[in-house]
N, C-alpha and C positions, 0 to 999 in steps of 0.2 A: 719688642721682643727679648733682646739680650737683658733686656734689666728685667724684663720678669724671670729670666732663666737665673738669674744674678740673688736677685730675691728669694729663690727658689731654693737656690742651693746654700743659704745664709741661713733660712729656715730649718732645713733639714739640720745643719750644723752644729744651731742653736740648741734643737730635737736632742740631737747626741749629746752633744757637752751636758745638758739637763739631765736628761738620763743617766749618762756617766756619773755626777756627781749625787745624784738620789741613791746611786745602785750601791757607792761606794760609802755613803750616811749610813744606809740602809747594812750594809755588810759589817760597819764598826761599832753600829749597834747590837744587831744580834750575835755577832760576837761573842761582846762582849757580856751580854744575860747567858749568852751560852757558856759562857767560862763558871761565871758564877753557881748558876744551876748544876755544870758536871765536876766544879771540883766540891763543894758540896755533897754532891751524891756519893762523891769517892769518899770521901770521907766519914761519910754516915755510914757505906758499906763497909768502911773498914772499922768501925765501931762495932757493928753487925756482927760480926764477925769473929771479933775480938769479946763481946759478950753475948751470944747467940742464946743459951740458958736463960737468958734475963729478958730479951726483947720478943724472942718469937712469938712468946708467951703471950703477948701481950698486941699479937697482929690484932685480933676481931676490935682489941677496943679503940687501935687505931684507924680501922673500917670506920667506927661510930662517925669520930669526929670529921674525914673522910666525907662520909652522906652529909651531915649536916650541914660542912662548910658549903657543899654543893646545894644541896636543899636550900640554906638559906641566903648566900651569896650568886649560887651559879645562873641564876637564867639562863638565857642561850646557850653561857662556856658548858652546860652540864652536858653539850650535846658531843662536846671534844669534838674529835678527829673528822665527825661527819657534818658538825658545821661549816669546818673549811672545808669540806667536797660541795656542800648546797652552796657557797660564796661562791667558790669556781665553777659550779652548774648554773649560777644565777637566779638558784630558785633564794636564796637568803642574799643580804643587800648588807649586814651590819655583822660582825666580829666584838664581841665588849674585851675593855682593854682587860676588865677583871679578868680575865681568864691566864694572862700569864703569871699571876700568882698563886691560882689556885690551883692552874693544873702543875705547877713547880713544887709547892709546898705539897700536897695531896701526896705527887708519886715519892716525892723525900720520906713521908713518913710510912709510903707503902716500901720501901728498901728499909729503912732503919728495925722496921720491923719483922723482915723478912719474907714480903712477900714477892715472888718470881715474877716479874715486870722486865719491862726495858725501859726504852729515855728518848726516843726515836721521835717518839709520839709529842713528847713535852718539847722538842727541839723544831718539827713542823710546825706546831699549834702556836708558839711562841714566834715565828720566823714569821707565820701567814698575819699573826695581830699584827706586828710591828707595821711592816707592811701593809698593811692595809690601813693602818694612822697613815701613812704618809701617802696614798693612795687619796685619801680623804681630806688630806691639809694640804698638800704640791698641785697647783694646776698644771697638769701635763698631757700631751695627747694619747698614753699610754690607757689602756683597759684597765679596770679592777683586777681581770683576769690576769694578765701579765705580770703586776705587780704581788699577787698573790702567789705565784710560781715561782717569783723570786724571791719570796720570803718565807717561801718552804725551801727554796734549797739552798740558801744561805743560813736556815737554821740547822736544815741537814749539815751541810758542811763546815759548819762551827764546830758542833758536836762531837763528829768522828775524822775534820779534818782529811777529808776525800770531795773536795771541791768539785772535779770532774763528774765525779759517781754522780754528785748533789744534783747538777746540772737537770742530767741526762732523765735522772728517777723521779723529780719533778715536774719535766716537763710530760713523761708519758704517765705518771698516776692516777691522774683525773682522769682521763677518760683510755681505757684500754685499746690501743692500736689505732690511737691520735695526738699527735706533739704537738705541744705547745708550742711553735718552732718562733712566735713573736716575743715570745720571751726569752728568746737564746740570750743576746747580748747582756741585757741587765742581770740576768740569774748568772752569768759564769762573770760577769762582776763583782756583784755582790757575794757571790760562794768564795773566790778567793779569798775576796778581802774579811770574809768572816773566818775565813780557814786561818789565813794570817793572822788574824787579830785574836784569835782563842788559843794560838800555836804562843804567842808571842807572851799574851797573859799565864803562860802555864799551866794552859789543857792538856793531858799528854794525849798522844796518838796511838793507837794500835797498828804495826808494819811487823811484817813478817814474811823477809824474805826468801822466795822460794827458786832454787836453780834446777829446772827437772827435766831439760836438755831432753827429750823424748821425739822422735821421730812420726809423725804424723802416718802410719804406715792403716793400712784399711783394721786390721787383727786391734791395734791403737782406738780408732775410730769407732768401733764396735764396742770396744770395754765404756768409751766416753759414752756412747749414745745411752748404751743400759744402764751407767749411773747417772745421766740426763733422768731416766726415769722413774729410777727410785730416787733421787733428791726429788723428782717431780711432784711425784706421789707422797713424800714424805710432809712435802709444804701445802698440797691442797688436803690433806689428813689433817692437817695443823686449822687450817681455813677455817674448814668447814665444820670440825669439832668446836673454834671460837662462836662460831653462826649458832650451833645447836646448842652448844651448852650456857650461850648469853639467854639464847630463849627460854630453855628449860628452865635454868635457873631464875625466869622472871615469871614463869607459869607457875611454879616451886613454892617460891615466896614473893609475894608481890608489892611484900610492902619491902623497900631496901635496905631500910635498917634491920631488920629481923635477915633478910638474906646474905647481908655482911658479915653480921653477927655468926648465929649457925657458919655460913662456911668459912669465914674465918677461923674458930673455933676448930673443924677438924685439921685446914689447913697447916695450921698449927704442932696440932697433933703429929701429922704426917711428917711436915717440915725437920723435925725434932726427932723423929724415926728413922727418916731417911738421913743418916750420917751429921745430925745436927745443924744441919742448914745447907746440905751440898747443895742443894737445888732451890738454894734460897736468893736471889737481887739480881743481877742481869745476867749470870753465865758464864761472864770472862773466867772463873775460875776452870771451868769445862774446857775454856776457849785453848786457857796457858796451859794445861795440862795434853790439849791436842796435839799440842805443837813441839810442846818441851818434852814430850814420851815419857809423860807422866800417868798413873792409871788412869783407863776410860773403860766401864765397865759396859757390858754389853746393852744394860738398862737403861746408861744414863741417856741418851736421848730421847727414850721414851717416856722418863719421868717428868725430863727439865721441860719436853713435850704438855702435858699431861697436866701439870700443877702449874704451868702459866696460864694453858686454858682455863682452867678453874680460878686464878686468884683474880684474872681479868674479869671471866665471869662475875662475880662476885661484887666487882664493882673499886675494884684496887685499880688505882692508876698508874699508868709507865707509857711502855709500850710494848713491840711486840719483835722487833729489828735485831737487838742484841740478843735475845734469849730464840732466835730464828738462825742467828749465825752460828749460837752455843749448841743448838739441835744439830745444825747441818755440820759442824767440826765434827763432833764426838761420834756421829752416824758414820763420816767421812769415816775414821780411826777404825768403823769395825768393815765397813764394805774395802779398803785399802788390798787387807789378806787376801781378800776372795777374789780379786779382779788382778793381783801380782802387781800392785804398783804402788809407788812411793807413797809414806803414812803422808805426810804433811802434804802432798800434791791435792790427795784425796779428800783432807780435811779441810783444806782451801778449796777444793770445787764446791764440798757441801755448803761450806759456811757461806758461797755465792749464790749456788743457785738452791737451795731451799731458799732461802728469803725470797728471790726472785720468784719462786712458784707462787709462795703464802702472798706476793702484793702482786701478782699479775703483771710483772714489770721484766723486762731483761736485759736493755741498755744500763740502766743504772747498776743491777747484781755484775755483770761483765766487768764494771769500770770500777769498782768495788774491789773487786778482786784482782784486777791490776794494780788498783793505787796501793792496796797492803801487799799483798803477795809479788808484784813485779811484772813487770809488761811484757818482758818473756814468757809469759805462762797465757798471753793473750788466747790463742788456738782451742789451748783447753778449756780456757773459763767459756768462751763464745760455744764451742760445740755444747758442752753440756747446760749451758744455759740459755742455750736455742730451743732444747731437747725439754728441759724442767718447765721453759714458760709455753711452751708449745701443748705440754701433755692434756691439760683441762685448765680454762683460763673463765671457768663461772664460779670459783670459788676464790675469794680475798678476804685478807682478813681488816680490807677498809667496805662496810657493807653499804656504801652510797659510792661506790667505784661506779663508774658509767662503761658498757662495753660497747665499740664502736666493730662489728663486721669487715 
């Protein structure tokens, strides 16, 4: 009997060692790819800002190249985030390795020529693809879903360097109301290693420490609840508008080439008319302005929301999360005066809560707020993000996301 127990503990120990080693390897690989993608994206964004009048007019042409690449070489990769969710739900069982260069190159093109899009979709997809390859080529007791969640977390962590938020976000995003706890340990290891790797390789991290030091009085709690409602509505509007716009665009322009050309031309004109590209790219200019006391206009959050929805509906590549950060932060600047609260705090709350509402998650957004703006603000993020998450979970930017009541 003692021998059996000893063998059992030896097997468990070997499994833990194997999972740890594989998680470290995944973190190193994904963090490195994240860095290559992220640093080039920053460079191309700077080029676009310097030469916006010469690059933004060619957004439609870039769109043609994007559609051609996916039509010619995409296959299942054309599903993007939907494919990742389908693998997580057991509907699909294969993620082509070609997804990585396709989504990276097409996202670079979108940003170089002025499309309004994010980058987290790329990070999550490339992380999931790498971890899926590990799952197929290494014999371990882990299931495919565990590896998938681990890769998603590492991809998010490497790009944003918020490993704790990345772990929780990846664990909760596949099925609303159901945490993938079996992936907790490998996701934590891979996320930490990925974040450390990208940081060591020079990928920048956004941090904005905030010290509000407000007492949680009944009046303050009421204000935070109301902010959660408003930010939750904003996130829901974004998610619903994105879903509706994609369907409408596909109905009006069934041909993807015609869709992206027509919408690309319209978007180019609008981007140039609206302050020569103020709403192009990630939206980091709006985030910076929100926390640096620079000009934020009443309509900034709305135009960023609208143009991101149209960019993605046309067929351009990227993600939604960084634009959601920008939308939430700029909306928060406007709401701060109405609620009599510090501008930087309300902008930070919007940064996290609009993201949470649009993705139907709340643990990841709370940790995003804490890792970026400081853990001393945890109570404020908790209240606002819980309210925003609870408002309505039917709409999400991820169409293949499942909901468990």
